[in-house]
Predicted model as a PDB file, atoms N, CA, C, CB and O in Angstrom, pLDDT in the B-factor column:
MODEL        1                                                                  
ATOM      1  N   MET A   1     103.976  48.166  62.581  1.00 71.00           N  
ATOM      2  CA  MET A   1     103.996  49.401  61.839  1.00 71.00           C  
ATOM      3  C   MET A   1     105.454  49.742  61.513  1.00 71.00           C  
ATOM      4  CB  MET A   1     103.306  50.544  62.639  1.00 71.00           C  
ATOM      5  O   MET A   1     106.340  49.591  62.354  1.00 71.00           O  
ATOM      6  N   HIS A   2     105.681  50.190  60.317  1.00 90.00           N  
ATOM      7  CA  HIS A   2     107.024  50.529  59.886  1.00 90.00           C  
ATOM      8  C   HIS A   2     107.463  51.853  60.500  1.00 90.00           C  
ATOM      9  CB  HIS A   2     107.096  50.597  58.360  1.00 90.00           C  
ATOM     10  O   HIS A   2     106.654  52.605  61.043  1.00 90.00           O  
ATOM     11  N   VAL A   3     108.741  52.114  60.403  1.00 89.00           N  
ATOM     12  CA  VAL A   3     109.305  53.339  60.986  1.00 89.00           C  
ATOM     13  C   VAL A   3     108.676  54.573  60.347  1.00 89.00           C  
ATOM     14  CB  VAL A   3     110.840  53.372  60.808  1.00 89.00           C  
ATOM     15  O   VAL A   3     108.382  55.544  61.043  1.00 89.00           O  
ATOM     16  N   ARG A   4     108.467  54.548  59.042  1.00 86.00           N  
ATOM     17  CA  ARG A   4     107.861  55.691  58.358  1.00 86.00           C  
ATOM     18  C   ARG A   4     106.444  55.931  58.871  1.00 86.00           C  
ATOM     19  CB  ARG A   4     107.845  55.464  56.835  1.00 86.00           C  
ATOM     20  O   ARG A   4     106.050  57.079  59.075  1.00 86.00           O  
ATOM     21  N   GLY A   5     105.683  54.875  59.079  1.00 88.00           N  
ATOM     22  CA  GLY A   5     104.330  55.016  59.606  1.00 88.00           C  
ATOM     23  C   GLY A   5     104.328  55.591  61.011  1.00 88.00           C  
ATOM     24  O   GLY A   5     103.485  56.421  61.352  1.00 88.00           O  
ATOM     25  N   GLN A   6     105.275  55.147  61.822  1.00 93.00           N  
ATOM     26  CA  GLN A   6     105.389  55.684  63.172  1.00 93.00           C  
ATOM     27  C   GLN A   6     105.770  57.162  63.138  1.00 93.00           C  
ATOM     28  CB  GLN A   6     106.421  54.889  63.978  1.00 93.00           C  
ATOM     29  O   GLN A   6     105.288  57.952  63.950  1.00 93.00           O  
ATOM     30  N   LEU A   7     106.632  57.529  62.200  1.00 90.00           N  
ATOM     31  CA  LEU A   7     107.025  58.926  62.062  1.00 90.00           C  
ATOM     32  C   LEU A   7     105.832  59.799  61.666  1.00 90.00           C  
ATOM     33  CB  LEU A   7     108.145  59.061  61.027  1.00 90.00           C  
ATOM     34  O   LEU A   7     105.638  60.880  62.222  1.00 90.00           O  
ATOM     35  N   TYR A   8     105.042  59.331  60.712  1.00 92.00           N  
ATOM     36  CA  TYR A   8     103.852  60.077  60.302  1.00 92.00           C  
ATOM     37  C   TYR A   8     102.857  60.190  61.459  1.00 92.00           C  
ATOM     38  CB  TYR A   8     103.183  59.400  59.089  1.00 92.00           C  
ATOM     39  O   TYR A   8     102.305  61.263  61.701  1.00 92.00           O  
ATOM     40  N   LEU A   9     102.630  59.098  62.165  1.00 94.00           N  
ATOM     41  CA  LEU A   9     101.688  59.111  63.280  1.00 94.00           C  
ATOM     42  C   LEU A   9     102.156  60.068  64.377  1.00 94.00           C  
ATOM     43  CB  LEU A   9     101.513  57.693  63.849  1.00 94.00           C  
ATOM     44  O   LEU A   9     101.360  60.843  64.908  1.00 94.00           O  
ATOM     45  N   ALA A  10     103.441  60.016  64.714  1.00 95.00           N  
ATOM     46  CA  ALA A  10     103.969  60.916  65.741  1.00 95.00           C  
ATOM     47  C   ALA A  10     103.866  62.375  65.293  1.00 95.00           C  
ATOM     48  CB  ALA A  10     105.433  60.562  66.063  1.00 95.00           C  
ATOM     49  O   ALA A  10     103.540  63.250  66.096  1.00 95.00           O  
ATOM     50  N   GLY A  11     104.142  62.634  64.027  1.00 94.00           N  
ATOM     51  CA  GLY A  11     104.033  63.995  63.514  1.00 94.00           C  
ATOM     52  C   GLY A  11     102.612  64.513  63.558  1.00 94.00           C  
ATOM     53  O   GLY A  11     102.373  65.659  63.940  1.00 94.00           O  
ATOM     54  N   ILE A  12     101.655  63.660  63.161  1.00 95.00           N  
ATOM     55  CA  ILE A  12     100.250  64.067  63.177  1.00 95.00           C  
ATOM     56  C   ILE A  12      99.776  64.324  64.601  1.00 95.00           C  
ATOM     57  CB  ILE A  12      99.374  62.998  62.515  1.00 95.00           C  
ATOM     58  O   ILE A  12      99.073  65.303  64.854  1.00 95.00           O  
ATOM     59  N   ILE A  13     100.150  63.463  65.520  1.00 96.00           N  
ATOM     60  CA  ILE A  13      99.729  63.644  66.916  1.00 96.00           C  
ATOM     61  C   ILE A  13     100.336  64.918  67.497  1.00 96.00           C  
ATOM     62  CB  ILE A  13     100.136  62.423  67.772  1.00 96.00           C  
ATOM     63  O   ILE A  13      99.636  65.700  68.140  1.00 96.00           O  
ATOM     64  N   GLY A  14     101.625  65.131  67.276  1.00 96.00           N  
ATOM     65  CA  GLY A  14     102.279  66.333  67.789  1.00 96.00           C  
ATOM     66  C   GLY A  14     101.694  67.604  67.198  1.00 96.00           C  
ATOM     67  O   GLY A  14     101.444  68.571  67.917  1.00 96.00           O  
ATOM     68  N   ALA A  15     101.475  67.605  65.888  1.00 96.00           N  
ATOM     69  CA  ALA A  15     100.906  68.785  65.238  1.00 96.00           C  
ATOM     70  C   ALA A  15      99.473  69.030  65.704  1.00 96.00           C  
ATOM     71  CB  ALA A  15     100.946  68.626  63.713  1.00 96.00           C  
ATOM     72  O   ALA A  15      99.069  70.177  65.899  1.00 96.00           O  
ATOM     73  N   SER A  16      98.708  67.961  65.880  1.00 96.00           N  
ATOM     74  CA  SER A  16      97.321  68.103  66.334  1.00 96.00           C  
ATOM     75  C   SER A  16      97.251  68.696  67.738  1.00 96.00           C  
ATOM     76  CB  SER A  16      96.612  66.747  66.307  1.00 96.00           C  
ATOM     77  O   SER A  16      96.467  69.609  68.000  1.00 96.00           O  
ATOM     78  N   ILE A  17      98.069  68.174  68.625  1.00 96.00           N  
ATOM     79  CA  ILE A  17      98.057  68.680  69.998  1.00 96.00           C  
ATOM     80  C   ILE A  17      98.480  70.150  70.020  1.00 96.00           C  
ATOM     81  CB  ILE A  17      98.992  67.834  70.901  1.00 96.00           C  
ATOM     82  O   ILE A  17      97.864  70.969  70.702  1.00 96.00           O  
ATOM     83  N   SER A  18      99.518  70.473  69.283  1.00 96.00           N  
ATOM     84  CA  SER A  18      99.967  71.862  69.221  1.00 96.00           C  
ATOM     85  C   SER A  18      98.881  72.769  68.656  1.00 96.00           C  
ATOM     86  CB  SER A  18     101.235  71.974  68.374  1.00 96.00           C  
ATOM     87  O   SER A  18      98.616  73.839  69.203  1.00 96.00           O  
ATOM     88  N   TYR A  19      98.257  72.347  67.569  1.00 96.00           N  
ATOM     89  CA  TYR A  19      97.211  73.158  66.940  1.00 96.00           C  
ATOM     90  C   TYR A  19      96.030  73.351  67.890  1.00 96.00           C  
ATOM     91  CB  TYR A  19      96.736  72.504  65.629  1.00 96.00           C  
ATOM     92  O   TYR A  19      95.543  74.468  68.062  1.00 96.00           O  
ATOM     93  N   ILE A  20      95.578  72.273  68.498  1.00 95.00           N  
ATOM     94  CA  ILE A  20      94.408  72.354  69.380  1.00 95.00           C  
ATOM     95  C   ILE A  20      94.685  73.271  70.566  1.00 95.00           C  
ATOM     96  CB  ILE A  20      94.009  70.954  69.878  1.00 95.00           C  
ATOM     97  O   ILE A  20      93.860  74.125  70.889  1.00 95.00           O  
ATOM     98  N   PHE A  21      95.838  73.105  71.220  1.00 96.00           N  
ATOM     99  CA  PHE A  21      96.156  73.954  72.366  1.00 96.00           C  
ATOM    100  C   PHE A  21      96.278  75.418  71.969  1.00 96.00           C  
ATOM    101  CB  PHE A  21      97.445  73.490  73.021  1.00 96.00           C  
ATOM    102  O   PHE A  21      95.795  76.295  72.685  1.00 96.00           O  
ATOM    103  N   ASN A  22      96.913  75.691  70.840  1.00 96.00           N  
ATOM    104  CA  ASN A  22      97.054  77.086  70.400  1.00 96.00           C  
ATOM    105  C   ASN A  22      95.719  77.703  70.015  1.00 96.00           C  
ATOM    106  CB  ASN A  22      98.011  77.169  69.222  1.00 96.00           C  
ATOM    107  O   ASN A  22      95.459  78.859  70.350  1.00 96.00           O  
ATOM    108  N   VAL A  23      94.878  76.969  69.327  1.00 96.00           N  
ATOM    109  CA  VAL A  23      93.572  77.496  68.936  1.00 96.00           C  
ATOM    110  C   VAL A  23      92.717  77.759  70.167  1.00 96.00           C  
ATOM    111  CB  VAL A  23      92.855  76.521  67.987  1.00 96.00           C  
ATOM    112  O   VAL A  23      92.069  78.802  70.264  1.00 96.00           O  
ATOM    113  N   LEU A  24      92.711  76.825  71.100  1.00 95.00           N  
ATOM    114  CA  LEU A  24      91.921  77.033  72.317  1.00 95.00           C  
ATOM    115  C   LEU A  24      92.470  78.186  73.148  1.00 95.00           C  
ATOM    116  CB  LEU A  24      91.892  75.756  73.157  1.00 95.00           C  
ATOM    117  O   LEU A  24      91.699  78.928  73.756  1.00 95.00           O  
ATOM    118  N   ALA A  25      93.781  78.348  73.182  1.00 96.00           N  
ATOM    119  CA  ALA A  25      94.372  79.424  73.986  1.00 96.00           C  
ATOM    120  C   ALA A  25      94.077  80.802  73.398  1.00 96.00           C  
ATOM    121  CB  ALA A  25      95.882  79.225  74.101  1.00 96.00           C  
ATOM    122  O   ALA A  25      93.817  81.749  74.140  1.00 96.00           O  
ATOM    123  N   PHE A  26      94.114  80.919  72.075  1.00 96.00           N  
ATOM    124  CA  PHE A  26      93.978  82.238  71.473  1.00 96.00           C  
ATOM    125  C   PHE A  26      92.556  82.589  71.052  1.00 96.00           C  
ATOM    126  CB  PHE A  26      94.868  82.331  70.293  1.00 96.00           C  
ATOM    127  O   PHE A  26      92.198  83.766  71.027  1.00 96.00           O  
ATOM    128  N   THR A  27      91.733  81.584  70.720  1.00 94.00           N  
ATOM    129  CA  THR A  27      90.371  81.904  70.286  1.00 94.00           C  
ATOM    130  C   THR A  27      89.311  81.400  71.249  1.00 94.00           C  
ATOM    131  CB  THR A  27      90.118  81.325  68.920  1.00 94.00           C  
ATOM    132  O   THR A  27      88.227  81.979  71.328  1.00 94.00           O  
ATOM    133  N   GLY A  28      89.597  80.343  71.976  1.00 93.00           N  
ATOM    134  CA  GLY A  28      88.633  79.800  72.914  1.00 93.00           C  
ATOM    135  C   GLY A  28      87.616  78.869  72.287  1.00 93.00           C  
ATOM    136  O   GLY A  28      86.710  78.396  72.972  1.00 93.00           O  
ATOM    137  N   GLU A  29      87.747  78.598  71.003  1.00 95.00           N  
ATOM    138  CA  GLU A  29      86.808  77.684  70.342  1.00 95.00           C  
ATOM    139  C   GLU A  29      87.567  76.781  69.377  1.00 95.00           C  
ATOM    140  CB  GLU A  29      85.699  78.474  69.590  1.00 95.00           C  
ATOM    141  O   GLU A  29      88.617  77.156  68.854  1.00 95.00           O  
ATOM    142  N   PHE A  30      87.030  75.597  69.149  1.00 94.00           N  
ATOM    143  CA  PHE A  30      87.672  74.600  68.297  1.00 94.00           C  
ATOM    144  C   PHE A  30      86.734  74.230  67.162  1.00 94.00           C  
ATOM    145  CB  PHE A  30      88.068  73.342  69.110  1.00 94.00           C  
ATOM    146  O   PHE A  30      85.559  73.939  67.383  1.00 94.00           O  
ATOM    147  N   ASP A  31      87.260  74.244  65.952  1.00 94.00           N  
ATOM    148  CA  ASP A  31      86.476  73.898  64.765  1.00 94.00           C  
ATOM    149  C   ASP A  31      87.127  72.682  64.102  1.00 94.00           C  
ATOM    150  CB  ASP A  31      86.387  75.111  63.762  1.00 94.00           C  
ATOM    151  O   ASP A  31      88.301  72.722  63.732  1.00 94.00           O  
ATOM    152  N   VAL A  32      86.363  71.611  63.959  1.00 95.00           N  
ATOM    153  CA  VAL A  32      86.881  70.358  63.414  1.00 95.00           C  
ATOM    154  C   VAL A  32      87.259  70.512  61.938  1.00 95.00           C  
ATOM    155  CB  VAL A  32      85.843  69.238  63.581  1.00 95.00           C  
ATOM    156  O   VAL A  32      88.225  69.899  61.483  1.00 95.00           O  
ATOM    157  N   ILE A  33      86.521  71.307  61.202  1.00 96.00           N  
ATOM    158  CA  ILE A  33      86.818  71.479  59.776  1.00 96.00           C  
ATOM    159  C   ILE A  33      88.163  72.183  59.598  1.00 96.00           C  
ATOM    160  CB  ILE A  33      85.692  72.284  59.075  1.00 96.00           C  
ATOM    161  O   ILE A  33      88.967  71.773  58.761  1.00 96.00           O  
ATOM    162  N   ARG A  34      88.412  73.226  60.367  1.00 96.00           N  
ATOM    163  CA  ARG A  34      89.713  73.918  60.284  1.00 96.00           C  
ATOM    164  C   ARG A  34      90.843  72.999  60.710  1.00 96.00           C  
ATOM    165  CB  ARG A  34      89.713  75.184  61.158  1.00 96.00           C  
ATOM    166  O   ARG A  34      91.925  73.031  60.125  1.00 96.00           O  
ATOM    167  N   TRP A  35      90.600  72.183  61.723  1.00 96.00           N  
ATOM    168  CA  TRP A  35      91.610  71.231  62.180  1.00 96.00           C  
ATOM    169  C   TRP A  35      91.916  70.201  61.091  1.00 96.00           C  
ATOM    170  CB  TRP A  35      91.139  70.525  63.464  1.00 96.00           C  
ATOM    171  O   TRP A  35      93.078  69.865  60.864  1.00 96.00           O  
ATOM    172  N   SER A  36      90.891  69.706  60.426  1.00 96.00           N  
ATOM    173  CA  SER A  36      91.116  68.716  59.368  1.00 96.00           C  
ATOM    174  C   SER A  36      91.854  69.326  58.178  1.00 96.00           C  
ATOM    175  CB  SER A  36      89.783  68.123  58.905  1.00 96.00           C  
ATOM    176  O   SER A  36      92.672  68.654  57.549  1.00 96.00           O  
ATOM    177  N   VAL A  37      91.576  70.589  57.862  1.00 97.00           N  
ATOM    178  CA  VAL A  37      92.320  71.277  56.800  1.00 97.00           C  
ATOM    179  C   VAL A  37      93.775  71.437  57.219  1.00 97.00           C  
ATOM    180  CB  VAL A  37      91.690  72.665  56.484  1.00 97.00           C  
ATOM    181  O   VAL A  37      94.679  71.236  56.407  1.00 97.00           O  
ATOM    182  N   PHE A  38      94.010  71.795  58.471  1.00 96.00           N  
ATOM    183  CA  PHE A  38      95.375  71.920  58.975  1.00 96.00           C  
ATOM    184  C   PHE A  38      96.117  70.598  58.862  1.00 96.00           C  
ATOM    185  CB  PHE A  38      95.369  72.397  60.427  1.00 96.00           C  
ATOM    186  O   PHE A  38      97.264  70.575  58.417  1.00 96.00           O  
ATOM    187  N   ILE A  39      95.488  69.499  59.255  1.00 96.00           N  
ATOM    188  CA  ILE A  39      96.131  68.188  59.194  1.00 96.00           C  
ATOM    189  C   ILE A  39      96.426  67.808  57.746  1.00 96.00           C  
ATOM    190  CB  ILE A  39      95.245  67.117  59.859  1.00 96.00           C  
ATOM    191  O   ILE A  39      97.490  67.260  57.457  1.00 96.00           O  
ATOM    192  N   ALA A  40      95.505  68.089  56.842  1.00 96.00           N  
ATOM    193  CA  ALA A  40      95.735  67.775  55.430  1.00 96.00           C  
ATOM    194  C   ALA A  40      96.933  68.563  54.891  1.00 96.00           C  
ATOM    195  CB  ALA A  40      94.471  68.085  54.593  1.00 96.00           C  
ATOM    196  O   ALA A  40      97.791  67.998  54.212  1.00 96.00           O  
ATOM    197  N   LEU A  41      96.995  69.860  55.190  1.00 97.00           N  
ATOM    198  CA  LEU A  41      98.130  70.667  54.743  1.00 97.00           C  
ATOM    199  C   LEU A  41      99.421  70.230  55.415  1.00 97.00           C  
ATOM    200  CB  LEU A  41      97.874  72.142  55.022  1.00 97.00           C  
ATOM    201  O   LEU A  41     100.481  70.226  54.789  1.00 97.00           O  
ATOM    202  N   PHE A  42      99.336  69.864  56.682  1.00 96.00           N  
ATOM    203  CA  PHE A  42     100.507  69.371  57.396  1.00 96.00           C  
ATOM    204  C   PHE A  42     101.055  68.118  56.723  1.00 96.00           C  
ATOM    205  CB  PHE A  42     100.162  69.080  58.863  1.00 96.00           C  
ATOM    206  O   PHE A  42     102.267  67.987  56.548  1.00 96.00           O  
ATOM    207  N   LEU A  43     100.172  67.199  56.346  1.00 95.00           N  
ATOM    208  CA  LEU A  43     100.632  65.975  55.686  1.00 95.00           C  
ATOM    209  C   LEU A  43     101.256  66.258  54.324  1.00 95.00           C  
ATOM    210  CB  LEU A  43      99.476  65.001  55.526  1.00 95.00           C  
ATOM    211  O   LEU A  43     102.240  65.621  53.950  1.00 95.00           O  
ATOM    212  N   VAL A  44     100.694  67.201  53.588  1.00 96.00           N  
ATOM    213  CA  VAL A  44     101.272  67.562  52.287  1.00 96.00           C  
ATOM    214  C   VAL A  44     102.686  68.107  52.470  1.00 96.00           C  
ATOM    215  CB  VAL A  44     100.385  68.605  51.563  1.00 96.00           C  
ATOM    216  O   VAL A  44     103.600  67.720  51.741  1.00 96.00           O  
ATOM    217  N   VAL A  45     102.869  68.999  53.434  1.00 96.00           N  
ATOM    218  CA  VAL A  45     104.187  69.569  53.689  1.00 96.00           C  
ATOM    219  C   VAL A  45     105.136  68.494  54.221  1.00 96.00           C  
ATOM    220  CB  VAL A  45     104.086  70.742  54.688  1.00 96.00           C  
ATOM    221  O   VAL A  45     106.307  68.463  53.843  1.00 96.00           O  
ATOM    222  N   PHE A  46     104.647  67.624  55.086  1.00 94.00           N  
ATOM    223  CA  PHE A  46     105.452  66.551  55.672  1.00 94.00           C  
ATOM    224  C   PHE A  46     105.972  65.614  54.582  1.00 94.00           C  
ATOM    225  CB  PHE A  46     104.625  65.759  56.709  1.00 94.00           C  
ATOM    226  O   PHE A  46     107.154  65.270  54.565  1.00 94.00           O  
ATOM    227  N   VAL A  47     105.099  65.209  53.687  1.00 93.00           N  
ATOM    228  CA  VAL A  47     105.493  64.335  52.585  1.00 93.00           C  
ATOM    229  C   VAL A  47     106.434  65.073  51.637  1.00 93.00           C  
ATOM    230  CB  VAL A  47     104.250  63.827  51.823  1.00 93.00           C  
ATOM    231  O   VAL A  47     107.399  64.492  51.139  1.00 93.00           O  
ATOM    232  N   GLY A  48     106.158  66.337  51.391  1.00 95.00           N  
ATOM    233  CA  GLY A  48     107.026  67.129  50.523  1.00 95.00           C  
ATOM    234  C   GLY A  48     108.442  67.233  51.062  1.00 95.00           C  
ATOM    235  O   GLY A  48     109.403  67.071  50.310  1.00 95.00           O  
ATOM    236  N   PHE A  49     108.584  67.500  52.351  1.00 94.00           N  
ATOM    237  CA  PHE A  49     109.913  67.576  52.943  1.00 94.00           C  
ATOM    238  C   PHE A  49     110.606  66.213  52.938  1.00 94.00           C  
ATOM    239  CB  PHE A  49     109.824  68.113  54.367  1.00 94.00           C  
ATOM    240  O   PHE A  49     111.818  66.129  52.743  1.00 94.00           O  
ATOM    241  N   GLU A  50     109.836  65.157  53.152  1.00 91.00           N  
ATOM    242  CA  GLU A  50     110.431  63.820  53.114  1.00 91.00           C  
ATOM    243  C   GLU A  50     110.991  63.522  51.722  1.00 91.00           C  
ATOM    244  CB  GLU A  50     109.390  62.752  53.511  1.00 91.00           C  
ATOM    245  O   GLU A  50     112.089  62.982  51.595  1.00 91.00           O  
ATOM    246  N   LYS A  51     110.242  63.871  50.690  1.00 92.00           N  
ATOM    247  CA  LYS A  51     110.704  63.658  49.315  1.00 92.00           C  
ATOM    248  C   LYS A  51     111.897  64.563  48.985  1.00 92.00           C  
ATOM    249  CB  LYS A  51     109.556  63.916  48.321  1.00 92.00           C  
ATOM    250  O   LYS A  51     112.816  64.141  48.284  1.00 92.00           O  
ATOM    251  N   LEU A  52     111.887  65.790  49.481  1.00 92.00           N  
ATOM    252  CA  LEU A  52     113.004  66.692  49.258  1.00 92.00           C  
ATOM    253  C   LEU A  52     114.281  66.158  49.903  1.00 92.00           C  
ATOM    254  CB  LEU A  52     112.679  68.079  49.800  1.00 92.00           C  
ATOM    255  O   LEU A  52     115.350  66.202  49.295  1.00 92.00           O  
ATOM    256  N   ILE A  53     114.173  65.658  51.126  1.00 90.00           N  
ATOM    257  CA  ILE A  53     115.333  65.099  51.811  1.00 90.00           C  
ATOM    258  C   ILE A  53     115.826  63.848  51.099  1.00 90.00           C  
ATOM    259  CB  ILE A  53     114.994  64.780  53.270  1.00 90.00           C  
ATOM    260  O   ILE A  53     117.033  63.662  50.946  1.00 90.00           O  
ATOM    261  N   ALA A  54     114.908  62.985  50.659  1.00 88.00           N  
ATOM    262  CA  ALA A  54     115.303  61.792  49.919  1.00 88.00           C  
ATOM    263  C   ALA A  54     115.997  62.158  48.610  1.00 88.00           C  
ATOM    264  CB  ALA A  54     114.083  60.914  49.640  1.00 88.00           C  
ATOM    265  O   ALA A  54     116.964  61.508  48.212  1.00 88.00           O  
ATOM    266  N   TRP A  55     115.507  63.191  47.948  1.00 90.00           N  
ATOM    267  CA  TRP A  55     116.127  63.641  46.705  1.00 90.00           C  
ATOM    268  C   TRP A  55     117.515  64.213  46.956  1.00 90.00           C  
ATOM    269  CB  TRP A  55     115.248  64.684  46.020  1.00 90.00           C  
ATOM    270  O   TRP A  55     118.443  63.959  46.188  1.00 90.00           O  
ATOM    271  N   ALA A  56     117.661  64.987  48.032  1.00 90.00           N  
ATOM    272  CA  ALA A  56     118.935  65.614  48.345  1.00 90.00           C  
ATOM    273  C   ALA A  56     119.972  64.585  48.811  1.00 90.00           C  
ATOM    274  CB  ALA A  56     118.740  66.684  49.413  1.00 90.00           C  
ATOM    275  O   ALA A  56     121.165  64.762  48.564  1.00 90.00           O  
ATOM    276  N   ASP A  57     119.539  63.525  49.473  1.00 88.00           N  
ATOM    277  CA  ASP A  57     120.448  62.499  49.965  1.00 88.00           C  
ATOM    278  C   ASP A  57     120.734  61.393  48.969  1.00 88.00           C  
ATOM    279  CB  ASP A  57     119.898  61.905  51.198  1.00 88.00           C  
ATOM    280  O   ASP A  57     121.600  60.555  49.217  1.00 88.00           O  
ATOM    281  N   SER A  58     120.031  61.371  47.854  1.00 80.00           N  
ATOM    282  CA  SER A  58     120.225  60.288  46.900  1.00 80.00           C  
ATOM    283  C   SER A  58     121.601  60.378  46.271  1.00 80.00           C  
ATOM    284  CB  SER A  58     119.143  60.317  45.820  1.00 80.00           C  
ATOM    285  O   SER A  58     122.059  61.465  45.918  1.00 80.00           O  
ATOM    286  N   PRO A  59     122.263  59.235  46.130  1.00 80.00           N  
ATOM    287  CA  PRO A  59     123.601  59.254  45.507  1.00 80.00           C  
ATOM    288  C   PRO A  59     123.503  59.562  44.020  1.00 80.00           C  
ATOM    289  CB  PRO A  59     124.318  57.903  45.717  1.00 80.00           C  
ATOM    290  O   PRO A  59     122.623  59.063  43.318  1.00 80.00           O  
ATOM    291  N   LYS A  60     124.398  60.368  43.572  1.00 74.00           N  
ATOM    292  CA  LYS A  60     124.400  60.729  42.154  1.00 74.00           C  
ATOM    293  C   LYS A  60     125.139  59.654  41.380  1.00 74.00           C  
ATOM    294  CB  LYS A  60     125.051  62.126  41.923  1.00 74.00           C  
ATOM    295  O   LYS A  60     126.207  59.199  41.791  1.00 74.00           O  
ATOM    296  N   SER A  61     124.576  59.264  40.284  1.00 58.00           N  
ATOM    297  CA  SER A  61     125.214  58.259  39.443  1.00 58.00           C  
ATOM    298  C   SER A  61     125.913  58.971  38.287  1.00 58.00           C  
ATOM    299  CB  SER A  61     124.172  57.216  38.916  1.00 58.00           C  
ATOM    300  O   SER A  61     125.326  59.188  37.228  1.00 58.00           O  
ATOM    301  N   ASP A  62     127.166  59.327  38.508  1.00 51.00           N  
ATOM    302  CA  ASP A  62     127.954  60.034  37.483  1.00 51.00           C  
ATOM    303  C   ASP A  62     128.757  59.054  36.671  1.00 51.00           C  
ATOM    304  CB  ASP A  62     128.889  61.072  38.121  1.00 51.00           C  
ATOM    305  O   ASP A  62     129.482  59.455  35.761  1.00 51.00           O  
TER     306      ASP A  62                                                      
ENDMDL                                                                          
END                                                                             
């Protein structure tokens, strides 16, 4: 697995564990549909930030 894949996997696992523990602590119930929506939005934001950082770090060709 490439470094980017490992980064995505680690991010998804960390976000999932955080979400599950917080939802169980504050509501006492877990909903798979809400969790899957959270993961989908998390991936969109994760990819967006990755593209933003790549854009900001790209060398300018002047």
